[in-house]
C-alpha positions in Angstrom: 162.8 1.1 -18.1 161.7 -1.8 -15.9 164.0 -3.8 -13.8 164.4 -7.5 -14.0 162.6 -8.0 -10.7 159.5 -6.2 -11.8 156.8 -8.2 -13.4 156.0 -7.4 -17.0 153.0 -5.3 -17.5 150.3 -6.2 -19.9 151.1 -5.1 -23.4 154.8 -4.9 -22.9 157.2 -7.3 -24.4 160.1 -8.8 -22.6 163.3 -10.1 -24.1 163.1 -13.6 -25.3 159.3 -13.6 -25.6 157.7 -15.5 -28.4 157.5 -13.7 -31.7 160.2 -11.1 -30.9 164.0 -11.1 -31.1 166.1 -10.2 -28.1 167.1 -6.6 -28.0 170.7 -6.0 -27.6 172.8 -3.0 -28.3 173.6 -2.8 -32.0 171.2 -5.6 -33.0 168.3 -5.2 -35.4 164.8 -5.8 -34.2 162.9 -8.3 -36.5 159.2 -8.0 -37.2 156.9 -10.8 -36.2 156.4 -13.4 -38.9 152.6 -13.3 -38.6 152.4 -9.6 -38.7 153.2 -9.3 -42.4 152.0 -11.9 -45.0 154.2 -12.8 -47.9 153.6 -10.9 -51.1 151.6 -12.9 -53.6 153.7 -14.5 -56.4 152.8 -14.9 -60.1 149.8 -17.3 -60.7 150.7 -20.7 -62.1 148.6 -21.6 -65.1 147.9 -25.2 -66.0 147.6 -25.6 -69.8 144.2 -27.2 -70.8 144.2 -30.3 -72.9 144.0 -29.4 -76.5 141.6 -31.0 -79.0 143.5 -33.6 -81.1 144.0 -32.3 -84.6 144.8 -34.5 -87.6 148.4 -34.3 -88.3 149.7 -32.1 -91.1 151.6 -33.4 -94.0 154.9 -32.5 -92.5 155.9 -32.0 -88.8 158.0 -29.0 -87.7 161.0 -31.3 -87.2 160.8 -32.5 -90.8 159.4 -35.9 -90.0 156.7 -36.9 -92.4 153.2 -37.6 -90.9 149.9 -38.9 -92.2 148.0 -36.7 -94.6 144.3 -35.8 -94.4 143.4 -38.6 -96.8 145.5 -41.1 -94.8 143.6 -40.2 -91.6 140.3 -40.8 -93.3 141.5 -44.1 -94.8 142.9 -45.3 -91.4 139.6 -44.4 -89.7 137.7 -46.3 -92.3 139.8 -49.4 -91.9 139.6 -49.1 -88.1 135.8 -49.1 -88.4 135.9 -52.2 -90.6 134.3 -50.5 -93.6 135.1 -50.6 -97.2 135.0 -47.7 -99.6 131.7 -49.1 -101.0 130.2 -49.2 -97.5 131.1 -45.5 -96.9 129.7 -44.7 -100.4 126.4 -46.4 -99.5 126.1 -44.5 -96.3 127.1 -41.1 -97.5 125.7 -41.3 -101.1 129.1 -40.2 -102.4 130.7 -42.0 -105.3 133.1 -44.7 -104.4 135.7 -43.4 -106.9 135.5 -39.9 -105.4 136.0 -41.3 -101.8 139.1 -43.2 -103.1 140.5 -40.0 -104.5 139.8 -38.1 -101.3 141.8 -40.7 -99.4 144.6 -40.0 -101.8 144.3 -36.2 -100.9 142.9 -35.5 -104.4 139.9 -33.1 -104.0 139.8 -32.0 -107.7 136.8 -34.2 -108.4 134.7 -32.7 -105.6 133.5 -29.7 -107.8 134.8 -27.0 -105.5 135.6 -26.3 -101.9 131.9 -26.2 -100.8 131.3 -29.7 -102.0 134.7 -30.9 -100.7 133.8 -29.7 -97.2 130.4 -31.3 -97.4 132.0 -34.6 -98.4 134.5 -34.4 -95.6 131.8 -33.7 -93.1 129.7 -36.6 -94.3 132.6 -39.0 -94.3 133.8 -37.9 -90.8 130.3 -38.3 -89.4 130.0 -41.8 -90.9 133.5 -42.9 -89.5 132.8 -41.4 -86.1 135.4 -38.6 -86.4 134.9 -35.0 -85.4 134.4 -33.0 -88.6 135.9 -29.7 -87.2 139.6 -30.7 -87.1 139.4 -32.3 -90.5 137.8 -29.2 -92.0 140.4 -27.0 -90.3 143.2 -29.0 -91.9 141.5 -28.9 -95.3 141.0 -25.1 -95.0 144.6 -24.6 -94.0 145.7 -26.3 -97.3 143.1 -24.5 -99.4 143.3 -20.9 -98.1 142.2 -19.5 -101.5 138.8 -21.0 -101.1 136.1 -18.6 -99.7 134.9 -19.1 -96.2 132.1 -21.6 -95.8 130.1 -19.1 -93.8 129.0 -17.4 -97.0 127.4 -20.6 -98.3 123.9 -21.3 -97.0 124.4 -25.0 -96.6 128.0 -26.1 -97.3 127.5 -29.5 -95.6 124.8 -30.7 -98.0 125.8 -32.2 -101.3 122.8 -32.0 -103.7 124.4 -34.3 -106.2 125.4 -37.2 -103.9 123.0 -36.6 -101.0 125.8 -36.2 -98.4 124.5 -36.0 -94.8 125.0 -32.7 -92.8 123.5 -30.7 -90.1 121.9 -28.2 -92.6 120.2 -31.0 -94.6 116.7 -29.9 -95.5 117.3 -26.2 -94.8 118.9 -25.1 -98.0 119.8 -28.2 -100.0 116.3 -28.8 -101.2 115.1 -25.3 -101.8 115.4 -25.8 -105.5 113.2 -28.9 -105.5 109.7 -27.1 -105.4 110.7 -24.7 -108.1 112.0 -27.4 -110.3 108.9 -29.6 -109.8 106.6 -26.7 -110.6 108.6 -25.8 -113.7 108.5 -29.4 -114.9 104.8 -29.6 -114.4 104.2 -26.4 -116.3 106.5 -27.5 -119.2 104.7 -30.9 -119.4 101.3 -29.1 -119.4 102.3 -26.8 -122.2 103.7 -29.7 -124.2 100.5 -31.6 -123.8 98.4 -28.6 -124.8 100.6 -28.1 -127.9 100.1 -31.7 -128.9 96.3 -31.8 -128.4 95.3 -28.4 -129.8 96.5 -29.0 -133.4 95.0 -32.5 -133.6 91.7 -31.5 -132.0 91.1 -28.3 -133.9 92.3 -29.5 -137.3 90.6 -32.8 -137.3 87.2 -31.3 -136.4 87.1 -29.3 -139.5 88.9 -31.7 -141.9 87.0 -34.8 -140.7 83.8 -33.5 -142.4 85.2 -33.7 -145.9 87.0 -37.0 -145.8 84.1 -38.9 -144.4 81.8 -38.4 -147.4 84.5 -39.7 -149.6 84.9 -42.8 -147.5 81.6 -44.5 -148.5 82.4 -44.4 -152.3 85.7 -46.1 -151.6 84.1 -48.8 -149.5 82.2 -50.4 -152.5 85.5 -50.4 -154.5 87.2 -52.2 -151.7 84.5 -54.9 -151.6 84.4 -55.4 -155.3 87.7 -57.2 -155.7 86.7 -60.2 -153.6 84.8 -61.4 -156.6 86.6 -64.8 -156.8 84.9 -66.0 -153.6 83.1 -68.8 -155.5 86.3 -71.0 -155.0 85.2 -72.1 -151.5 81.8 -73.2 -153.0 83.6 -76.2 -154.6 85.3 -77.9 -151.7 86.8 -81.4 -152.2 84.3 -84.2 -151.6 84.0 -84.8 -147.9 84.7 -88.2 -146.4 82.5 -90.0 -143.8 81.8 -88.0 -140.6 79.9 -90.1 -138.1 78.4 -89.0 -134.8 77.5 -91.6 -132.3 75.4 -90.9 -129.1 74.4 -93.3 -126.3 71.0 -91.7 -125.8 69.0 -94.2 -123.7 71.6 -96.3 -122.0 75.3 -97.1 -122.0 76.7 -99.0 -125.0 80.1 -100.3 -126.0 81.4 -99.0 -129.3 84.2 -99.8 -131.7 85.0 -97.9 -134.9 87.5 -99.2 -137.6 88.5 -97.7 -140.9 89.1 -99.4 -144.3 92.5 -100.6 -143.2 90.9 -102.3 -140.2 92.6 -99.8 -137.9 90.7 -99.2 -134.6 89.9 -95.5 -134.5 87.7 -95.6 -131.4 86.9 -98.2 -128.8 85.1 -97.1 -125.6 82.2 -97.7 -123.4 79.9 -94.7 -123.8 77.8 -93.8 -120.8 74.3 -92.6 -121.2 74.3 -89.1 -122.8 77.9 -89.4 -124.0 78.6 -88.8 -127.7 81.6 -89.1 -130.0 82.5 -88.0 -133.6 84.7 -90.0 -135.9 85.8 -89.0 -139.4 87.5 -90.9 -142.2 88.2 -90.3 -145.9 87.0 -93.9 -146.6 84.4 -96.1 -145.1 83.9 -96.7 -141.4 82.8 -100.0 -139.7 80.9 -99.4 -136.4 80.3 -102.2 -133.9 77.7 -101.4 -131.2 77.2 -103.5 -128.1 73.7 -102.1 -127.4 72.4 -101.0 -130.7 68.9 -100.1 -129.4 70.4 -97.3 -127.2 72.7 -95.7 -129.9 71.7 -92.9 -132.2 73.8 -92.5 -135.4 74.2 -89.6 -137.9 76.4 -89.6 -141.0 77.5 -86.4 -142.6 74.9 -84.5 -140.6 71.9 -86.8 -141.4 70.3 -89.0 -138.8 70.0 -92.7 -139.3 67.5 -95.2 -137.9 68.8 -97.3 -135.0 70.5 -100.4 -136.3 69.1 -102.8 -133.7 67.2 -103.3 -130.5 68.2 -102.9 -126.9 71.0 -105.3 -125.9 71.7 -106.4 -129.5 75.3 -106.4 -130.9 75.2 -105.0 -134.4 78.0 -104.1 -136.9 77.3 -101.7 -139.8 79.5 -100.2 -142.5 79.1 -96.5 -143.5 80.6 -95.3 -146.8 80.4 -92.1 -148.8 77.7 -92.2 -151.5 78.7 -91.7 -155.1 76.5 -88.6 -155.5 74.9 -86.1 -153.2 77.5 -86.3 -150.4 75.3 -88.8 -148.5 76.3 -92.1 -146.9 75.6 -95.7 -147.7 74.8 -98.1 -144.9 75.5 -101.8 -145.1 74.6 -104.0 -142.2 71.7 -105.9 -140.5 68.9 -104.0 -138.9 69.0 -101.0 -141.2 65.3 -101.2 -142.2 64.9 -97.5 -143.0 66.9 -94.3 -143.4 66.1 -90.7 -142.9 66.1 -88.4 -145.9 69.2 -86.5 -147.0 70.7 -88.3 -149.9 71.5 -91.5 -148.0 71.4 -94.9 -149.7 71.1 -98.3 -148.1 72.3 -101.6 -149.2 70.5 -104.6 -147.9 72.5 -107.1 -145.9 73.7 -110.1 -147.8 71.5 -113.2 -147.6 72.7 -116.7 -147.1 
């Protein structure tokens, strides 16, 4: 044991040194604080934020909360969309969307289609489909798990959008198209074969009998002579300014002007009347006349103003001409009356 006057040797500890308690009779020696770390306590776990889940129909405390349909309706209104807008984007009937917002899934045709509709509506409204499907499955536990279905998100009737679109939803399309083509081809063959095969054999016999019936059909039109006795025609005059222009005026028996015009060279007009016609020509030498199809001689010379009167002849259907300058007429049953003398 060292005295108080002796210096402390290395490695020894003196009373009152740092990290030790003074030794005294009857006192307990404490261990250094740094020599023994404290025992680790239980780890504190911080709960992770949970994904918001649409509220159930009733809270544990008994307070009523929004239903699944109410959540969809509220999200639709928040997005500024109408039921018809959602129907156009999801290809789901508007009436069915309205029933879904009322928590009525009976019109969906089963759980598979209902889940597909919910997924399409949630995607359109910007909602996460998973929580909505979880709430739906919780209320429809009797429905088989959607894992069994190849493509539960696709609605083949309404064209609902989903991640599996095109993978299983349209697998029936090629088979249906092929079947439809085959059925149409068989129907076409069934229609053509009886008509083609039967007519080729039967057409040989009816055709010989057709010629005998043809004369019988032509025999009844015996009373055709009726058109050969038409009512007597009136006066049909054709006027043509052949060599030069000429002014013309045509009047009927009642002195009504039927035609008054300056004909240019090469122009022609036809005028008809049941009675007589009076024709006034400003350049008679340039005008050719025909009455009821028969040509007449020119009524005057170039630059002469001549007026003639054409009437239906009593017999033969020709025309009578009365006026100056009608020195001769072409054949055809026409008669001419000389102009009156003073």
